[in-house]
N, C-alpha and C positions, 0 to 999 in steps of 0.2 A: 649430744644431739647434733646430727650431720649440718652442714652449712646448707641452709635454705635462701634461695634466690626470689625475691619478690618479684612478680610481674604487676606493673601498676596499671588500674584502669581497664583491665581485659572483659568488655562487657560480657556477661553470660545470663541467660534467661533459666529459671528453674522450673520446675513443676513441683507441686505440693505433695505431701504426702498423700495421703486419700481424705478427698471431699470432706467438708465441712459442713456438708447441707442437712445430711439425713438425720432423722430423729436419732438413730442407734446404728452401731457398726458392728461387722463382725470381726474379732480379733482371734487369729487360729482357730475359728466357728464359735466362738461366744459372742452374744450380743451384747454390746456395752451402750450407754447412753450416750448420745450425740455431743455432749459437752465434754466428756471425758475421752471420745474419741477423737475430738478435735484436738486434743493437748497430746495424745499420744499419736495419732497419724499413722496407723499400722494397718496392713492388710490382710487378707484370710485367703488361703489357698481353697477352690470350691472343690467341694465332693461332685465326682459324676458317677453315672451308672456304670455297668459293665459292658462290653460288645463281646464279640467272639475273640476269644484269647488267642495270642501269638505265640508260640515259644520261640527261644533264639536258635539259629540254625544248629543243626545235630541234634536237637531236642534235650530234653533234661531241665535241670535247672542251671540258670546262668551263671557264670562266677562272678563273684561280689567280695570288692575290699572297702571297708569299713575303716573310717577315720573320724576321730573324735579332738575336737579342741581341748587342750590340756594346757593352761597359762598361756593362751595364744598360738601355741602349737599344734600341728596336727600330728596323732599320735595311731599308730595302726592298732584297732582292737578286734576283737571276733565279731561283734553285732553293735547296734545301737544301745540294747539294755545290758550287754556285758563290759560297757565302758563304764570307767571309775564315777562315781557320784560327784557332781558339782553344785555347790550352793547356788539355789536359784538366784536370780537377780531381774530386775526389770529389763525387758527386751532393748530398752535403749542404751544399756551398758554392758550388757552380758557379751561374753566373746561367743559369736554366731557368724554364720555367711548370712550376709545382708543384701548381697548382690552379688551379681558376676558378670563377665564380660571378656570377649575376645578381642585382643589387640594385633591385628595379623594373625596368625596362626598360636598365639598365646593366650590361653587362659587365664585370666587373673579372678580372684575371690577377694571381694571386700571382708575383712575380718574385723568386725566390729570392735570400736575401742583400741585397736592395733594398727591397722594399716592395711595393705593389700599383698595376697601373696601369689606368686604365678605357681601353675600348676601343670606338670607334664605327666607323661606316661611311660613305662616301660614296657616290653615285649609282651609281659604278662597280663599287664594292664592295672599293677600296683601304680599308684601315684607318688610322684616325688614333688616338694615343694620347696620354692626359695621365696624367702620373706624379706619384704620392704616395709619395715616398722618405723614408727617414731612416734613415741610415746608422749611428747609435750604436744605433738600436733593433735593424736586420736584418743588418746585417756580420756575416757568422761563424755565423751562426743557420740554421736549416732551416725553411723554411714548411712546414707538412703540410695545414692546412685551413683555408677560408675559410665563413664561415658567415653569410648575411644574420640580423641579429636587431634587429627595433625601431627599423628605418631606417638602421642602422648596418652596417658589415661587421667582422665578429669573425675575427679572426687567430689560428690557433695557430702557436707555431714554438719550438724549443728549441736549444740547445746540444749537440752532439754531439761530445765529447771526445775519441772514437777517431778520427773523420775530420773533421779540421779543419786549416784554415791558420794559426789563430790559438791562443794558450796563454788558458786561463780568466782569468788575470790582466790579459790585454791589452782583454779586452770593457770599454768603456766604462760599461755598464749592466748589473746584476745583477738578479734576480727578475723576468726577461722569460719568461714563457710565453704569455700572450694580450695581445693589443690590440686595440681597436675603432678601426677608420677613422671619421673623422664626417664625411661628407659635406658637410654645411653648413658646417661650420668648415675642411675639408680639413687637417685634424689626427687625429691619435691620442691616445688615451687609455690609459693601464695597467689591465688587470683583473688585479688579484695576489688568489688566494684566500688563505684563512688558512693554509692548510699550507704553502704558499711563502712566506707573511709570515714565518712561524716557523723556516722552514728554507731559509734563503737559499741554500745550495749545492745543493739538490736540483733536478733538471729535470724536468719533466713530459714525459718522452718518449713517454707513450703517452696519446691524446686520443680518447676516444669519446662524439661528442654523441649523445644520445638524442633531444633536441630543442634548440630555440634556447635553452632557459633552462635544461636539464639534462645535465651532462656527467659521464663518469665519467674519472679522471686515473690513470695508470701514472708513479709518481714514481721517479727512479732518483737515487743516489747513487754516486759512483765515486771512490776514491783510490788510491794506490800498492799498497794491501794488500786492498781490499774491493770489493764491490759490494753495494748494498742496493737493495732496491724496496720502494714503498708504496704504497697505494691508498685515493682519497678519492673521494665523490660528491658534486657541487657543484651545488647550486640556485641560479641566477641571480635568478629571481624571487622567492626566498624569503630569499636571502643568508644561505642555510645550507650548512655541509659537514659530512660525516659520514666516518667511516672507513668503507674497505670491504675487498672481499677482490680475488684473481685471478679466482675464479670468477664474481663479480658483474662484474668488467671484460671478461672473456672473453663472458660473455651479451650484454653492451652494445654487444660489435662488430657485432652483426646476426643475423638469422635463420639458425639452423645447419640449414636446408634449402632446396632448389631445388624443392620440391613439398610439398603438404599445406596444411593449413587455415591455417596463418600465412602462406602465400604466395599472393597474387594469382591467381587461374587463369590471366588473361592473361600474368602475368608466367611463371608455370609452364611454360605452352606455349611460348613465346618462347625461356626457358632451354633447354628439350629440343630447340627446333629449333635453336639454337645448338650444343650438345652435339653434335648428329649430325653438323654439319657440322666438326667438329674433326677435323683429320687427326693421328693418331698419338698420342691422349691416352692415357695409361697409366694402369693402376689406381691407380698410387701416386700420382696427381696429383688436388690439390683443385681444383675450377672454383669459383670465386667471381664474383659479378655485383655491381658498383658502379652504381647506379641513380640519376642525378640528373633531378629533374624540378623545372621553374619553380615550382611550386603550394608545395612541400615546402622548407624552410630547409634541411635534413639530408639528405643523400643515404641511401640505403637499402642496406643491405649482405645479400646471399643467399649462404650458403657450404654448399658439397657434404661440407666435413669439414674438419678441422683437423690430424690426425695423419699426414698424408700427407709424401710424400717432397718434394714441390714443391706449388706453388700457381700456378695461372693465373688473372688476373684479367681480367674483361671489362668494358669500361667502357661502360655503356649510358645511354640517355636517353629519358624519358617525356614526349612532347611533346603533353599532352592525349589520352593514349590510345594514340599512334601510337609504336610502339618502334623503338629503332635501337641498334645494337651495333657498335662499331669493331674492325674487324681490324687488327692491326700491319702487314699488307701492304697497307693503303690500302682495303680493303674494307669499306664500311659496309653492314650488314645493317638492311633496314627492313621493320618489319610494320606495314601500315595498318591501320585498323579494318577487320573484316571482308573481309580482302583476303589474296590470298597474298603470301607473303615475295617482297621483291626486294630486289636490292642496287646500290650507287652506288659507283663507283670513286674515289677519291683519287689524286692525281697519285702515281707509284711514288718511293720513296724508295730512294737508292742503297744499298749494302751496309753496314752498319753504322749504319744511320739506323733509328729507331723513330718511329712514331706513339705520343703516350703519353696523350692524352685529347682529348676533343671537346666541342664545344657546338653548338648551332642558334641563329642569331641572324637572323630573318626570312628571306631566301632564301640566306643564307650558312651553308655548314658551317665551323666554325675549329675547327682541330685544332692540338694542339702536338707537337713533333717535337724528338729528341733525337739526336746522336750520341753512342753508347753504346759505353763498352770496359769491360766486366765493373762495377767499383764507381765508375768514373769517366765523366764526361760532356765533351764537347768541345763542338760548335756546337750549339745550340738557339735554339728560335723557334716561330714560328707560320705556318699558311697559312692563307688564308681561300679556300674555293672556293665561287663561285657555283652555284645550282643552276638556274638559267635564265639564257637567252642574252641 
């Protein structure tokens, strides 16, 4: 294991997985009882309807490069269903892309259970990967979030005792909820909030980033007889941590509305356009938008409600005011500045596969995909689609 530098008492506030209030949740499009969802804390990508299709410049099918994660390494494959079979594992421990973030111009992918991989592309649009892995830190843990912070990449991860392939006593390291990747040193440093330093058996299962310096935590302790929760707010810049409560934590999850004074007008209009294209959206389903922007370290969350039967999450991008939304069938909804909505179609996925997230890097759309089986994931990887010929 590489040398690890511990940073003491760097307060961080983290945002929880998705909401423990609803009666049931959508996991990759499947409704799950609320109790199980609270334990799993996993979101689903929203299915949207289609609008006028737009083909890449030059017409014809776009160039696409497919990559499957095999033994934590991205391998080039012909297509998602042409990749070698992988034994299904719980989503909490399976190798998959669980988040993506830019640090400067470098794209990083969180590879669940392994670490982070830097992603670059050559002139042909083929992806190249540089791996920054550390098994003692990441194995048997779930990565939820990447946050660019002061030239480093902060990673939130936790150990899920319910869905795991290792017992707590088998973990080589304890007290691991936050680490930072240091690009200059190609190394990781520990970030241990005071609460976790004092309560080593508690896991930060909930992570609500308010900014790159301020985070809300939902802490969880479980043994054979009980489950307990606690809440703190962590200020990294001031190195302070204070007790909090569930209401404050839920408020930190994001804006509880898709319109109104707290929602940018362009976002509100785009959200409504998306809603109008959702086929069969029931009154009992909450619609959430997760918006990634290169100009902001923390992704923004907007949600229509909490106490519905299910949640559908739309992954969206704000590229200098041009808005995109990912549809699980491969449609990407695009709203250029002062122009009409358009759509772009990613390559079709076979039955049982889903697109889970996406980013735009120069003239490439890079999307993560997974083969899902309720709470399990089989094959997973990335596809890079060229927007130009």
